[in-house]
N, C-alpha and C positions, 0 to 999 in steps of 0.2 A: 273184476269190476273196472279197474283202470283201463284194461284193453277195450272194454265195451264203451267207455266214455270218451275214448280218444277220437273215434270218427265223428261222434256228436260234437265235440268241441271244435274239431276241424271244420265241420259243416257250419257251426255257428260263427266261427271266425271268418269264413268265406262269405257268409250272408251279411255279416256286419261290414266287411270291407266293401262288398258290392253296394250295400245300402248307403254307406258313407260316400262312395264315389258318385252314386246317383244324386245324393243330396247336394254334394258340392257342385255337380254339374247343373242341377236345377237352380241352386242359389246363384250361380254365375250367370245363367241365362236370364233369371229374373232381374238381376242387377243391370245387365245390358239392356233389357227391355225397359226398365224404369228410366235409365239414362236417356234412351231414345225418346221415350214419351215426354220427359221433362224438356229435352231439346226441342221437340216438335211444338210443345206448348209455348215455350219462350219465343220461338220463331213466329208462331201464330200471333202472339201478342204484339211482337215488334212490327209485323206486317200490318196489323190493324191500326196500330198507332201511327205508322207512317202514312197509311191511307187517310186516316182522319186528319192528320196535320196538313197534308197536301190538298185534300179535297174541300175541307171546311174553311171558308174565308173568315176574315175578322168579323166577329159578331157585333161588337160595339167599339166605336172609336170616339174618343173625346180629347179635345185639345183646347187650351185657353185661347181666347181672342183678345189681342192687345190692340186697341184702337190708337191711331195717331192722327193729328191734325196740325195745320200750320198755325204759327203764333206770331206772325209778322204784321198783324193788323193792329188797330188802335185798341189799347188795353183798357180804355175807359168804358167800353161797351161790355155787357155781361155775356153776350153771345160769343160763340167760338168763331175763329177766323175761317174755318172750313168744316165740311162734314167729317165726322169721325170715320176713318177707313182702316181696315185691317187686311193683311195678306196671309192666307192660311195655306200651308202645304199639306198635301194628301200622301206624302211619302214617309214611310217609317225608316228611320236611320238613313234617310236620303237614298235608299236602295229599293225597298219593297213598297208596292202600292197598297194603300189601305183598302180600296174597293176592287173586288174581283170583276172580271168581264161578264156581262150579262146578268149579274146578281142585282135585284132591286134593293135600294136603300132609302131609308127615311132620314133626311137631313133637317135638323132644327137648330135654332140659336136660342140660348138661354141668357136673358139679360137680368142682372140683379140691380134693381133701381130703388133709390130711396123714396119715401113718401114725402118728398119736399114740396113746398108750394110751387116751385118752378116746374117740376114734372107734372103736378096736378093741373096747372094752367097750360101745360104744353099741349095736352090733348093727343090726337092721333099723329103718328109720324111713320115714315116709310123705312123699311129695311130691305136693301137690295143685295143680291148675291150673284156673282158672275164667275163661272168656272172656266178654266182655260187649260190648254194642252202644254206640252213641253216647249213648243215653239212660241207660246204666248197667244195663240189663237183662242178666242172666246167660243166655246161650244154650246153653252147654255146660260141663260140669264133669267132671273125671277125677282119680283118685288112683292113684299108683303107688308101690310099695315098692322100696327099694334098700338097699345096704350096701357096706362095703369088701370087696374081694376078700381072701380068707384067705391068709395067708402064715405059715408055721411059724417058730419061733424060730431054727432052724438055717438056714432059707432067708434070713431077715433078716440073720443074722450073716454068711453068705457074701456076700450082696449088698452089705452094708456094707464088707466087706473088699475086694471086687473094685472097687467104685466109690469107694473112699476118696479117691483123688486128685481125682476130679471133685467129690466131696462137699466136700472141703477147699477147693477153689478156688471153690466156689459155682456151678459149671456145672450140676450136677445136684442134685436134692433128693429126699428120701424122701417121695414123695407119690403119689397115685393119681388117675387121671381117671375118674370114674364118669359114664356116660351113661345117662340115664333117658328112655326113649321114652314120651312122654305121649300123642300121637295118631299113629296110623299112617296114617289116611286122613281127614284133616280137610278139610271143605268149608265155605266161608263162604256164607251165604244172601244173595241179592241184595236181598231186602226188609228183612233185618236183618243188615247187614254187621258183621263183627267188627272192632272198632277197638282192642282191647286185651285184656289178660289179667292176672290176679292169680295169682302163684305163691307158695305157702306150704309151708315145710318144717316138718312137724309133729314137731319135737323141740327141746327147750330145751338140749340138751347137745351138739349137733352143732357141729363145727368145720370151717369152709370157707375156703379161700384165695380162690377166685373162682369164677364160674359164667358160662356162656354159654347163651343160648337160640337154637337153630338151627331154621330152617324151610326145608325142602327140598321142591321140587315134583316130583311123579311125572307125567310127560307120557305121553299116549296119542294115537294118530292122527297128524295132521299135525304137532302140536307135538313128538311123539316123533321124527319124521323130521327136523324142523328143528333139534332140539337135539343129536341123536346123529350126524347127517350134515350138518354145516353147509356144507361146501364143495360137495357134490353138490347140496344144496338151493339154494344160491346160484346155481350155474351154470344149473340148470333154471329157476329163477325169473326170472333176468335174460334168458335166451334166450327164454322165453315172452313176457315183456313186450316184448322187442325185436321179435319176430315180429308181435305184435299191433299195435304202433305202426307198423311198416313197412307192414302192410296198410292201416292208416288213412291213412298218408301217400300210398301208391300210389293209393288210391281218390280222395283229394283232388286229386292231380295229374291223374288222368284226368278228373275232373269239371271241373277248371279248363281243361284243354287241349281235350278233346273234348265236354265237357258230359255225360259219363257213360261207362260201359263200352262202350256201343255208340253210335257217332256218330249224331245225329239226321238228318244229311244222307242217310245210306244208307237209313234208313227212309222219309224223304220221297221219295227217288228211286223206291223200290219202290212206294210208294203212287201216285205220279203215273204210273208206267209202267202200273200196273193201271187207272187212270182212262182213260188214252189208249187202252188196248186195248178197254175197254168202249165208248168213244166211237166207235172205228173199227167195232166190231161193229154198233152201232146204225145207223151211217151206211150200212153195207153192207146191213143189213136194210131200211132206208128206201129205198135205191136200187133194191133188188130189187122192193119193192112198187110203186114208181113205174114201173119198167119193165113190170111185169105190168099195171098199170092203163092205161098208155099203149098197150100192145099190144091190150088189150081195147077201148080207145076208138077206135083206128084202124080196127077192124072195123065200127064203127057210125057214125062221124063223116062219111065222105065223102058219103053220100046227103043227110044233113041239111045239110051245108055247101053241097052243090051246089044244093039247092032254095033256100037262102037267097041264094046268089049270083045265081040267075036272077031272084029277086024284086028284088034290088038293081039289076039292069040295067033293069028296067021302071020302078021307082019313082024312081031317081036317088040321088045321093049324099046329099041332105038327109034322105031318109027312112031311109037306112041309119044315119046318125049318131044319129037320134033314139032308136031302140031300143037302140043301143049305149050311149047315155048313161043310159038308164033301167035297163038290166040290167048291174050291175057284173060284171067278170070274176071268175070263181071259179077259183082255182088249186088243182088237186088236190095233195095232200100226203100224207105218211105219217100214221099214227095220231097223234092229238093228244098222247097221253101220251108217246110216244117222242120226238116232235119237241120238246115242251116240256122234257123231261128233257135232251135233247141240247143245247138252247140254254142251259139253266141251267148245265150242266156246262162248256160252252164259255165262258160268261161268268165262271165262278168261277175259271178258271185264267188267270193273267196272261201265261203264255207263248204263248197263242194269238195269232197275228198277223193283221192284216187280210187278207193274201193268202190265208191258210189259210181264213178265214171265207168269202171270195169263192169259193174253189175248192169248199168244201163245199156252198155254195148251188147252184153249177153242177152238182155231182154229184147233188144231190137233185132237180134239175130244177125248181127253184122260182124261176126267174128272173122278176123282176117286169117288167111292161111299162113302157115309157117313157111319160111324160105326153103326148108329141106323137103317139104312135101310136094309131090307132083300130082295135080288134080286136073281133071278134064270136065268141063261143064259146057253145055251147049248154050250159045247166046240166045237169050229169050227173044221171041218175036215182038213186033210192035204192040200186039194185043196184050202181052204179059206186063208191060210197063204201065198199063192204064190203072 
């Protein structure tokens, strides 16, 4: 019983060892594949993020506007000495431009104004904006008019009565936010980029709490899709990058393993098979020619050889050897072009063995005579070499 179970246990041990080896190899390959996929995914996300950051300009830019005016006039008057003016820079950190070249922007000014009697009596006033380049050249200028929204005395009384708790606690104030649209489709020039603007309120009696300059981009095309559909754009962009990188890695793997998409060994085998076929065809043609020439030669050679043999009996062996030494043997062969081509092709392939060469010579009927033998063959006529 123990002798019968021995081979079975040995077989089970071998199967378990082979299975364990295959499992380890499969697990190792799966780990490598997982690492490559994670690396490709990370690179795809990084490429999409870099593209989004470099391609998408600043969507919205807001900066406070601080007005200044001269104060060297007569202080007895309630009006200001000059128009309130502010200088705004369109450079982030004094390096990067806020507005991208060719991108349309909407530029507006927000004025926070109290509902004071002065502002109510002020009526309409002008807001002017002039943008300039790095050298101080004005590239565009615009002026817009605005005023406080009208509210009747009864409406103001009711609003004050309703919001009196908030007004008393300071949570709310009696003010209005006036938005003045300066540019609806502003584009900066690549040759003369806008680096700043001067904003001027053309009124000496205006009262302002604070103001903000807002720049908002209007996107079209790919930028519109990226801005309005960020999640869908991110999925499509990352998937596209992942597929492109996967194809590159796959081609690189095939180039490393096989040397390309189609292994060169297969092509080489096909070419050599074609060469061997051509060689065999030429050998068959040469053998047929040799058989044809030999058959024609056998029809004419017996009489000539017979006469030569009778002369050799009369003259002796010495006289026979002398003409044989003077006339070298001529070996009929196939046409020179075919034979030369066949020999060159046979010499170019390393796979041809000496045994095959000897067999081809025998098939061609071109066996050379041995040095010890003395043969006598009549030179064939011109019609025999055809």
